[in-house]
Structure formats: structure tokens, C-alpha cells
N, C-alpha and C positions, 0 to 999 in steps of 0.2 A: 645813812644818808642814801637813799635808794637812786636818786639821780646821779651821783658820783662816778663820773667816768661812762655814764649810760649811753651816751651820745657816739661812743666808739663803735665800730662796727666788729665783728668778731673775725679774729684771726681765720683766714682762708686754710682750708686743710693741707693744699700744697706748701704753705709757709711751714706750718707744723711739721711736717715731712722733713723740710730743710733745716728746720733746728734740730731734729736728731742727726743730722748730717753735721752739723757745724759741731754738737757735743763729740761726735765720733773724731773730726779732726782734732779739736782741742786735746782730747784726751790721747790721743797719737803723739802730741806734740809734748805730752806730760805736764799739761798747764792745767793747774786747778781750778775747778768750777764749785762756786757757791749760788746755791739755789735752795731756798725755804717755803714748803709750800704754807700759803696762807699769809707772804709777806709780799710786798712788792720790790722790785730791783732796787729803788730808790734806798729802799729801808736796809738792805744787805749791805749796799754802798755805803749809808752812813755809818751802821755798825764795823764795817770793816776799817772804815777811814778812823773811827775813833780808835778802833783796837791797836790800828797801826802807829797812830799819834802816841798812845800811851806805852808804846814800844819803842819810841824813839826814831821812828821813821816817818821821813817826808813822803807827802803821800799827793799822787796828781791823780783826781779822778776826769775820765775820758766819757764826756756825754754830751747829748745834744738838748738834755732838760735842764731848762734853768731853775728849777727848783733845788738843784742839788748846790747852787750857790749859798744857799743858807748854811753850809758845811764849810764854807771857807773859812781858815784859820792860819795863822802866820806857817802851821806845818803843813796845810792842807789847801790845793789849789785845784781849781777845775780848768779843764782843757775842754775848749766846746767850738765846733765848727760855726762858721759863718754860712757862706754861700757854698761852699764844696768842703770835702774832708780835708783838702789841701790848704784852704784857707781858715786857719784857727785861732782863737783868742786865751791866751792862758790867763783865768783870773785869779788875781790875790785880793787880799782885803782892800788895798788902795783902789784896784781896777772896779773892784764891784761898787766901793763909793762914787767912783766918777761916772759910772754908768747910771746908777740910781740913787745916788745921794745920799745913802744910808749905809749902815755898816752890814756885813753878811747877816748876823743874826736877827736882824730886825725885816727880813726879806719874807717871813712867813706874816708879818705884822702887815706889811705892803700888800700882800697876796689877800689876806684876811678881808681888805678893804676894796681892793680892786677887781677881785675875783679872778678866776682862770678860765675863759672859754673852754681850751682844749682839755678842762677835766672836767668841764659841769660845776665849777666852783663859783657860786654866787657872789660872794662878796657883798659889798653894801651898795645899793642900787644909786647911779648919781654920782659916785665918785670917780675919778680918774686917777691917773697917775701922779700930776701935779699935787693934787688936793692930797692925796694919801701919801706923798712924802713930805708934804709941808705938815701936816698932822703929825707924824711921826718923829720929825725933826723938831716938833715942839714938844711933844709930850713923852716922846721916847718909845714907846708900845702900843700895841691895842689896848692893854690893862690901862695904861696910864692916861691914855685918850677917856676912856671910860670914867676912870677915877676922878677924871677932872671935866666932865661933860658940861657943865655950866658954865667952864670957860671959853667952850668951842663957839667959834663965831665964822660964819652968820648965824642966825636963829634956824634958818631953813636946814644948813646942814647938820646943827645939833638935832633936830627933830628926826632928821632922815637917819642918823645915827641911833637913836635911842629907838626908833620903830625897828631898826632891824639888827638887834645888839645881837640876840640870841645869834641869828644868821652870821653876821660876823666873826663870834668867836667858833661856830661850829666850821667855818671857812678855815679859821687857824689852825684848826685841830686835823682837817684833812690835808694842809699843805705842808704840815710840821713833819720831817722825815723822821721815822724811830731810828735808835741807834741802841737799841738792846734787843736784838733778833738773836735767837739762839743758835749763833755759829760762832766758830772759834777761828781766829787768824793765825796761821803758823808760816811766819816769815819765811822761815828756811825752806820749807816745801815749796814755796811760792818763787824761789829763784830760779833762773833760766839755768836748766840740767840738760843730760841727755835725752836723747829721745830715738826711738825705732824708725831710722830714716827709711828702711825699707818699707813699713807699714803705712808711711806717710807718702812715698812715692807710688804705692799700689793704690791709696787712695784717691791721689792726685789724677793717675791715669784713669781710673774708674770715672770720675768725676770731671774729665776732660780739662785738667786744668794744667794741660801742656807747658803753657807758655810761662807758668810759674816753678817748673822742676827747676831751671838753672838757677832760680833765686835761693834754693834751698840752702841752708847751711852745711857746709862740708866738714868743719870741724869740730861740730858738737852733736855727736851721732854716735850709737851702740848697733852692733849687728851689721850685717851686709846687704 
């Protein structure tokens, strides 16, 4: 789908150089980085969340992307900012139901119908959030809607769904987060451990993060 996220501007060069700096800092703190060429960050998060769940770990995904709400399970929650990073909402299954009126696993069906302007996902023209929620609650899923298309009312809505059926299913495929990215989660390696404080201090000074220096942990470090 060529139009998928096509409207997003390319990342400026100065941002790319900052990402390298972020990698430097994260590495200095001995925090593992997961990234796989050809996959989006959501797919990596979805895979890691699934693996953590299978290993018996409770997971909180911190993100500003509400696509991640489809991953919410009893053992997986999503922490999302509202207006600022200090103003957040923790979404469990009940919180997703309260906000959207549907279950987390139905978020992909919801977005398949309403689309997503930010990602250039078309959905079905003329279907808004209220209609999408009503259809999903009545028929259970996008597949359920089309399996019972003759029962969809009014006829104008039924005709619109029929006309844009392939687009609806393509939209669902685009918004569905992949959970089988070739990455392996080692929970033991992800635990907070020692780090080279002198290396971090040097980086902080180089980047002029002087006000952050006193906030560095004193009790977990190696070297001088």
C-alpha cells in the first residue's frame, strides 16, 4: 500500500544524528536496545510483549501511539501520555472498553472501519467512530460484519461497506501489529544492573546535561 504513512515528512538529518546519541547513552547505561530492519517499532513492541507474557512477566508498554491498545491483555498494559509526559493514562482491558466501547483485540476492526489519518489508512468512507463501534459490538469483528452483510442497516451503510470491502480488509492488515518479529527477549539481560558511571558522566558533560548529573544513581555503578 504505497500511500501508507506516505504523508509523513522524512526525518531531518539533525534528528538522525541525535538518535545515534540516544543509542550512545542507552548503551552506556547498559540498557538493551531492540531494533530489526524492515519492521516498525510497534511490531517489535508487540513481539517483545508477547514473549514477556509467555515468560510470565507483567508488561507495561510506554507509548504515545494508540495502535498499541490492541496488544492489551490481563498481563499487558499500555501507559500513554495525554497532554504532557507527566499526565498519563494506564490502559488495561477495562480502560480500553471504557474509552472505545470495545475489547482491545477489536481495535484493529475499529481502525479498519474508521481509518487513521495520521498513518494514511483509508478505512471505509462515511463510517465514523460511533457507527464503527456499533457495528463491531453487533457483529464482533470486521469478518463478522461481512459474514452478515445482509443484516447491516441502513441500506446506504450496507452499500458503502460492500463498495469498500477490499479497502477495509487492507486497512485492518495495515493496523494489525505483528507479533512474530525475529527478536528474542532475555528478561535477565533486561534487568537494571551496573553501568559505567564515568562513561555516562563524560557523555553528560559532553552533551551539556549538567543539571542531570546530580540525578545519576550512586549505588549502581562500576568503575570510577
